[in-house]
DSSP file (Angstrom, degrees, kcal/mol; ACC not computed):
  #  RESIDUE AA STRUCTURE BP1 BP2  ACC     N-H-->O    O-->H-N    N-H-->O    O-->H-N    TCO  KAPPA ALPHA  PHI   PSI    X-CA   Y-CA   Z-CA
    1    1 A M              0   0    0      0, 0.0     2,-0.3     0, 0.0    85,-0.1   0.000 360.0 360.0 360.0 125.6    0.0   -0.1    0.0
    2    2 A K        -     0   0    0     83,-0.2     2,-0.7     1,-0.0     0, 0.0  -0.683 360.0-129.4 -90.6 142.5    1.5    3.4   -1.1
    3    3 A I        -     0   0    0     -2,-0.3     2,-0.6    82,-0.0    79,-0.1  -0.848  17.6-159.8 -97.9 117.0    1.0    6.2    1.4
    4    4 A Y        -     0   0    0     77,-0.7    80,-0.3    -2,-0.7    81,-0.2  -0.845  10.6-175.1-100.3 117.8   -0.5    9.4   -0.2
    5    5 A T  S    S+     0   0    0     -2,-0.6     2,-0.3     1,-0.1    -1,-0.1   0.738  74.6  32.0 -81.7 -23.2    0.3   12.5    1.9
    6    6 A S  S >  S-     0   0    0      1,-0.1     3,-0.9    75,-0.1     4,-0.2  -0.947  74.3-128.0-136.1 149.9   -1.9   14.7   -0.4
    7    7 A T  G >  S+     0   0    0     -2,-0.3     3,-1.5     1,-0.2     6,-0.2   0.840 109.8  65.5 -66.3 -27.9   -5.1   14.2   -2.5
    8    8 A K  G 3  S+     0   0    0      1,-0.3    -1,-0.2     6,-0.1     7,-0.1   0.772  95.0  56.5 -64.7 -23.4   -3.1   15.6   -5.4
    9    9 A N  G <  S+     0   0    0     -3,-0.9    -1,-0.3     5,-0.1    -2,-0.2   0.479  79.2 101.6 -90.2   0.5   -0.7   12.7   -5.4
   10   10 A I    X>  -     0   0    0     -3,-1.5     3,-1.4    -4,-0.2     4,-0.5  -0.736  69.8-142.7 -84.0 122.9   -3.4   10.0   -5.9
   11   11 A P  G >4 S+     0   0    0      0, 0.0     3,-0.8     0, 0.0    -1,-0.2   0.827  96.6  54.4 -57.8 -36.3   -3.2    9.1   -9.6
   12   12 A K  G 34 S+     0   0    0      1,-0.2    80,-0.1    76,-0.1    -3,-0.0   0.612 111.7  46.3 -77.0  -9.6   -6.9    8.7  -10.1
   13   13 A L  G X4 S+     0   0    0     -3,-1.4     3,-1.7    -6,-0.2    -1,-0.2   0.434  78.9 128.9-106.2  -1.6   -7.5   12.2   -8.7
   14   14 A E  T << S+     0   0    0     -3,-0.8    -6,-0.1    -4,-0.5    -5,-0.1  -0.257  74.3  17.1 -60.2 138.0   -4.9   14.1  -10.6
   15   15 A G  T 3  S+     0   0    0      1,-0.3    -1,-0.3    -7,-0.1    -7,-0.1   0.403  96.5 118.2  87.1  -5.8   -6.2   17.2  -12.4
   16   16 A K    <   -     0   0    0     -3,-1.7    -1,-0.3     1,-0.1    -3,-0.0  -0.669  68.9-103.2 -96.7 150.6   -9.4   17.4  -10.5
   17   17 A P     >  -     0   0    0      0, 0.0     4,-2.4     0, 0.0     3,-0.2  -0.260  34.4-107.4 -64.7 163.0  -10.5   20.4   -8.3
   18   18 A L  H  > S+     0   0    0      1,-0.2     4,-2.7     2,-0.2     5,-0.2   0.909 117.0  51.4 -57.4 -49.9  -10.3   20.1   -4.5
   19   19 A T  H  > S+     0   0    0      1,-0.2     4,-1.6     2,-0.2    -1,-0.2   0.853 111.1  47.3 -63.1 -35.2  -14.0   19.8   -4.0
   20   20 A E  H  > S+     0   0    0      2,-0.2     4,-2.7    -3,-0.2    -1,-0.2   0.884 111.8  52.0 -72.6 -39.6  -14.4   17.0   -6.5
   21   21 A R  H  X S+     0   0    0     -4,-2.4     4,-2.1     1,-0.2    -2,-0.2   0.946 111.2  46.7 -59.2 -45.2  -11.4   15.2   -5.0
   22   22 A M  H  X S+     0   0    0     -4,-2.7     4,-2.0     2,-0.2    -1,-0.2   0.888 111.3  50.9 -68.6 -37.6  -12.8   15.4   -1.6
   23   23 A A  H  X S+     0   0    0     -4,-1.6     4,-2.4    -5,-0.2    -1,-0.2   0.941 112.3  47.1 -63.6 -48.4  -16.2   14.2   -2.7
   24   24 A L  H  X S+     0   0    0     -4,-2.7     4,-2.1     1,-0.2    -2,-0.2   0.834 111.6  50.8 -65.3 -32.3  -14.7   11.2   -4.5
   25   25 A L  H  X S+     0   0    0     -4,-2.1     4,-2.3    -5,-0.2    -1,-0.2   0.837 108.4  53.2 -76.5 -30.8  -12.6   10.3   -1.5
   26   26 A E  H  X S+     0   0    0     -4,-2.0     4,-1.5     2,-0.2    -2,-0.2   0.924 110.6  46.2 -65.6 -42.7  -15.7   10.5    0.7
   27   27 A D  H  X S+     0   0    0     -4,-2.4     4,-0.7     2,-0.2    -2,-0.2   0.930 112.3  51.1 -60.8 -44.3  -17.5    8.1   -1.5
   28   28 A A  H >< S+     0   0    0     -4,-2.1     3,-1.1     1,-0.2     4,-0.3   0.898 106.6  54.7 -59.0 -40.7  -14.5    5.8   -1.5
   29   29 A A  H >< S+     0   0    0     -4,-2.3     3,-1.4     1,-0.3    -1,-0.2   0.855 100.8  59.9 -64.6 -33.7  -14.4    5.9    2.3
   30   30 A K  H 3< S+     0   0    0     -4,-1.5    -1,-0.3     1,-0.3    -2,-0.2   0.769 102.9  53.6 -63.9 -25.0  -18.0    4.7    2.4
   31   31 A K  T << S+     0   0    0     -3,-1.1    -1,-0.3    -4,-0.7    -2,-0.2   0.479  81.1 118.1 -88.2  -2.7  -16.8    1.6    0.5
   32   32 A M    <   -     0   0    0     -3,-1.4     2,-0.1    -4,-0.3    55,-0.1  -0.231  68.7-107.8 -68.1 154.9  -14.1    0.7    3.0
   33   33 A S     >  -     0   0    0      1,-0.1     4,-2.1     4,-0.0     5,-0.2  -0.322  28.3-105.7 -74.8 161.9  -14.4   -2.7    4.7
   34   34 A V  H  > S+     0   0    0      1,-0.2     4,-2.4     2,-0.2     5,-0.2   0.873 118.8  51.4 -61.8 -36.1  -15.2   -3.0    8.3
   35   35 A P  H  > S+     0   0    0      0, 0.0     4,-2.3     0, 0.0    -1,-0.2   0.902 111.0  48.4 -68.1 -34.2  -11.7   -3.9    9.3
   36   36 A E  H  > S+     0   0    0      2,-0.2     4,-1.7     1,-0.2    -2,-0.2   0.857 111.8  49.2 -71.7 -32.7  -10.3   -1.0    7.5
   37   37 A K  H  X S+     0   0    0     -4,-2.1     4,-2.2     2,-0.2    -1,-0.2   0.905 112.4  49.3 -67.6 -42.4  -12.8    1.4    9.2
   38   38 A T  H  X S+     0   0    0     -4,-2.4     4,-2.4    -5,-0.2     5,-0.2   0.903 109.7  50.9 -61.6 -43.6  -12.0   -0.1   12.5
   39   39 A L  H  X S+     0   0    0     -4,-2.3     4,-1.8     2,-0.2    -1,-0.2   0.893 112.0  47.5 -59.3 -44.0   -8.3    0.3   11.9
   40   40 A L  H  X S+     0   0    0     -4,-1.7     4,-1.8     2,-0.2    -2,-0.2   0.863 112.2  48.3 -69.7 -38.7   -8.7    3.9   11.0
   41   41 A N  H  X S+     0   0    0     -4,-2.2     4,-2.3     2,-0.2    -2,-0.2   0.851 110.6  51.0 -68.9 -36.1  -11.0    4.7   14.0
   42   42 A V  H  X S+     0   0    0     -4,-2.4     4,-2.2     2,-0.2    -2,-0.2   0.867 110.1  49.9 -71.5 -34.5   -8.6    3.0   16.4
   43   43 A L  H  X S+     0   0    0     -4,-1.8     4,-1.1    -5,-0.2    -2,-0.2   0.920 109.2  52.7 -64.6 -40.3   -5.7    5.1   15.0
   44   44 A K  H  X S+     0   0    0     -4,-1.8     4,-2.5     1,-0.2     3,-0.3   0.913 111.0  47.6 -55.6 -47.6   -8.0    8.2   15.4
   45   45 A L  H  X S+     0   0    0     -4,-2.3     4,-2.8     1,-0.2    -1,-0.2   0.887 105.5  57.7 -65.7 -38.1   -8.5    7.2   19.1
   46   46 A C  H  < S+     0   0    0     -4,-2.2    -1,-0.2     1,-0.2    -2,-0.2   0.754 112.4  41.1 -61.5 -23.8   -4.8    6.6   19.7
   47   47 A V  H  X S+     0   0    0     -4,-1.1     4,-0.6    -3,-0.3    -2,-0.2   0.870 119.0  45.1 -91.3 -38.1   -4.1   10.2   18.7
   48   48 A L  H >X S+     0   0    0     -4,-2.5     4,-1.4     1,-0.2     3,-0.5   0.841 100.3  64.4 -75.5 -36.3   -7.1   11.8   20.5
   49   49 A I  H 3X S+     0   0    0     -4,-2.8     4,-1.6     1,-0.3    -1,-0.2   0.860  98.5  53.7 -60.3 -39.7   -7.0   10.1   23.9
   50   50 A P  H 3> S+     0   0    0      0, 0.0     4,-2.5     0, 0.0    -1,-0.3   0.824 103.4  59.2 -62.5 -31.7   -3.7   11.5   24.9
   51   51 A V  H <X S+     0   0    0     -4,-0.6     4,-2.4    -3,-0.5    -2,-0.2   0.933 107.9  44.9 -59.0 -46.3   -5.1   15.0   24.1
   52   52 A F  H  X S+     0   0    0     -4,-1.4     4,-1.8     2,-0.2    -1,-0.2   0.808 109.0  54.9 -72.1 -28.4   -7.8   14.5   26.6
   53   53 A I  H  X S+     0   0    0     -4,-1.6     4,-0.8     2,-0.2    -1,-0.2   0.919 110.4  47.9 -67.2 -44.2   -5.5   13.1   29.2
   54   54 A F  H >< S+     0   0    0     -4,-2.5     3,-0.8     1,-0.2     4,-0.4   0.903 108.1  54.9 -61.6 -40.7   -3.4   16.2   28.9
   55   55 A L  H >< S+     0   0    0     -4,-2.4     3,-1.2     1,-0.2     4,-0.3   0.900 103.8  54.1 -60.5 -36.7   -6.3   18.4   29.1
   56   56 A L  H 3< S+     0   0    0     -4,-1.8     3,-0.5     1,-0.2    -1,-0.2   0.758 107.0  53.3 -64.5 -22.8   -7.3   16.8   32.4
   57   57 A R  T XX S+     0   0    0     -4,-0.8     4,-2.3    -3,-0.8     3,-1.3   0.437  78.1  98.0 -93.4   0.3   -3.9   17.6   33.8
   58   58 A I  T <4 S+     0   0    0     -3,-1.2    -1,-0.2    -4,-0.4    -2,-0.1   0.839  75.0  61.2 -60.3 -29.7   -4.0   21.3   32.9
   59   59 A S  T 34 S+     0   0    0     -3,-0.5    -1,-0.3    -4,-0.3     3,-0.2   0.818 115.5  34.2 -71.9 -20.8   -5.0   22.3   36.5
   60   60 A T  T <4 S+     0   0    0     -3,-1.3     2,-0.3     1,-0.3    -2,-0.2   0.784 132.2  20.7-100.1 -28.5   -1.7   20.8   37.8
   61   61 A D    ><  -     0   0    0     -4,-2.3     3,-1.7     1,-0.1     4,-0.3  -0.907  57.7-161.2-147.5 111.8    0.6   21.5   35.0
   62   62 A W  T >> S+     0   0    0     -2,-0.3     3,-1.6     1,-0.3     4,-0.5   0.772  88.3  70.7 -62.0 -25.7    0.0   24.3   32.4
   63   63 A T  H 3> S+     0   0    0      1,-0.3     4,-2.1     2,-0.2     3,-0.3   0.700  80.4  78.1 -68.6 -14.4    2.5   22.8   30.0
   64   64 A S  H <> S+     0   0    0     -3,-1.7     4,-2.3     1,-0.2    -1,-0.3   0.858  88.1  57.7 -58.6 -33.0    0.0   20.0   29.4
   65   65 A M  H <> S+     0   0    0     -3,-1.6     4,-2.2    -4,-0.3    -1,-0.2   0.880 104.1  51.3 -62.9 -37.7   -1.9   22.4   27.2
   66   66 A V  H  X S+     0   0    0     -4,-0.5     4,-2.1    -3,-0.3    -2,-0.2   0.907 111.0  47.4 -63.6 -45.9    1.1   22.8   25.0
   67   67 A W  H  X S+     0   0    0     -4,-2.1     4,-2.3     2,-0.2    -2,-0.2   0.861 109.7  52.6 -65.5 -37.2    1.5   19.0   24.7
   68   68 A A  H  X S+     0   0    0     -4,-2.3     4,-2.0     2,-0.2    -2,-0.2   0.926 110.3  49.9 -64.7 -42.9   -2.2   18.6   23.9
   69   69 A A  H  X S+     0   0    0     -4,-2.2     4,-1.7     2,-0.2    -2,-0.2   0.901 110.0  49.8 -62.7 -38.9   -1.8   21.3   21.1
   70   70 A L  H  X S+     0   0    0     -4,-2.1     4,-1.3     1,-0.2    -1,-0.2   0.931 110.3  49.6 -67.3 -42.5    1.2   19.5   19.7
   71   71 A I  H  < S+     0   0    0     -4,-2.3     4,-0.4     1,-0.2    -1,-0.2   0.861 107.7  54.7 -66.4 -32.2   -0.6   16.2   19.6
   72   72 A L  H >< S+     0   0    0     -4,-2.0     3,-0.8     1,-0.2    -1,-0.2   0.844 103.9  55.8 -64.0 -34.5   -3.6   17.8   17.9
   73   73 A L  H 3X S+     0   0    0     -4,-1.7     4,-0.6     1,-0.2    -1,-0.2   0.796 103.2  55.5 -65.6 -28.5   -1.2   19.1   15.2
   74   74 A L  H 3X S+     0   0    0     -4,-1.3     4,-2.3     1,-0.2     5,-0.4   0.567  86.2  84.5 -82.5  -8.0    0.0   15.6   14.5
   75   75 A Y  H <>>S+     0   0    0     -3,-0.8     4,-3.0    -4,-0.4     5,-0.5   0.983  95.0  38.9 -62.9 -52.9   -3.6   14.3   13.9
   76   76 A P  H  >5S+     0   0    0      0, 0.0     4,-0.6     0, 0.0    -1,-0.2   0.847 114.8  55.6 -62.0 -30.1   -3.7   15.4   10.3
   77   77 A I  H  <5S+     0   0    0     -4,-0.6    -2,-0.2     1,-0.1    -3,-0.1   0.864 120.6  27.6 -68.0 -36.1   -0.1   14.3    9.8
   78   78 A L  H  X5S+     0   0    0     -4,-2.3     4,-0.6    -3,-0.4    -3,-0.2   0.841 127.1  37.3 -96.1 -39.5   -0.7   10.8   11.0
   79   79 A V  H  X5S+     0   0    0     -4,-3.0     4,-2.5    -5,-0.4     5,-0.2   0.916 108.1  57.8 -88.8 -43.4   -4.4   10.0   10.2
   80   80 A K  H  X<S+     0   0    0     -4,-0.6     4,-2.4    -5,-0.5     5,-0.2   0.877 103.5  50.1 -64.2 -43.9   -5.0   11.7    6.9
   81   81 A P  H  > S+     0   0    0      0, 0.0     4,-2.1     0, 0.0   -77,-0.7   0.893 113.9  47.2 -58.0 -37.0   -2.3    9.9    4.8
   82   82 A I  H  X S+     0   0    0     -4,-0.6     4,-2.6     2,-0.2     5,-0.2   0.916 112.0  49.3 -68.0 -40.8   -3.5    6.6    6.1
   83   83 A Q  H  X S+     0   0    0     -4,-2.5     4,-2.0     1,-0.2    -1,-0.2   0.901 113.8  47.4 -64.1 -38.8   -7.2    7.5    5.4
   84   84 A Y  H  X S+     0   0    0     -4,-2.4     4,-1.7   -80,-0.3    -2,-0.2   0.885 112.9  48.4 -70.4 -38.9   -6.2    8.6    1.9
   85   85 A S  H  X S+     0   0    0     -4,-2.1     4,-0.6   -81,-0.2    -2,-0.2   0.903 113.4  44.8 -68.0 -41.3   -4.2    5.5    1.2
   86   86 A I  H >< S+     0   0    0     -4,-2.6     3,-0.5     1,-0.2     4,-0.2   0.892 116.3  47.6 -75.3 -31.8   -6.8    3.1    2.3
   87   87 A S  H >< S+     0   0    0     -4,-2.0     3,-1.6    -5,-0.2     4,-0.2   0.774  97.0  73.2 -75.6 -24.0   -9.6    5.0    0.4
   88   88 A A  H >< S+     0   0    0     -4,-1.7     3,-1.2     1,-0.3    -1,-0.2   0.790  88.3  59.3 -62.6 -28.0   -7.6    5.3   -2.8
   89   89 A K  T << S+     0   0    0     -4,-0.6    -1,-0.3    -3,-0.5    -2,-0.1   0.612 101.6  55.3 -74.6 -12.7   -8.0    1.7   -3.7
   90   90 A Y  T <  S+     0   0    0     -3,-1.6    -1,-0.2    -4,-0.2    -2,-0.2   0.347  82.8 113.3 -97.1   0.7  -11.9    2.2   -3.7
   91   91 A L    <         0   0    0     -3,-1.2   -66,-0.1    -4,-0.2   -78,-0.0  -0.420 360.0 360.0 -73.5 149.0  -11.7    5.0   -6.3
   92   92 A Q              0   0    0     -2,-0.1    -1,-0.1   -68,-0.1    -3,-0.0   0.395 360.0 360.0-105.9 360.0  -13.2    4.2   -9.7
């Protein structure tokens, strides 16, 4: 499986406007199998759960808010390429 970091890099979506690329990827995501959806959702949880843990610690340590923000910045870097890569094989 090739990892696509941008929708522009997916061969079947080259030359299409952003709104059309996103609509096609959304339709492809609906065709994903249950294990693929589960894998993607578990990955999302693995990124988001530490954010909430750090938010709970803000009352004792203000730097937790910085760590929570940094982890939130990692969300699109980690999750989106995997989502694009899994969805790409369902594009027509």
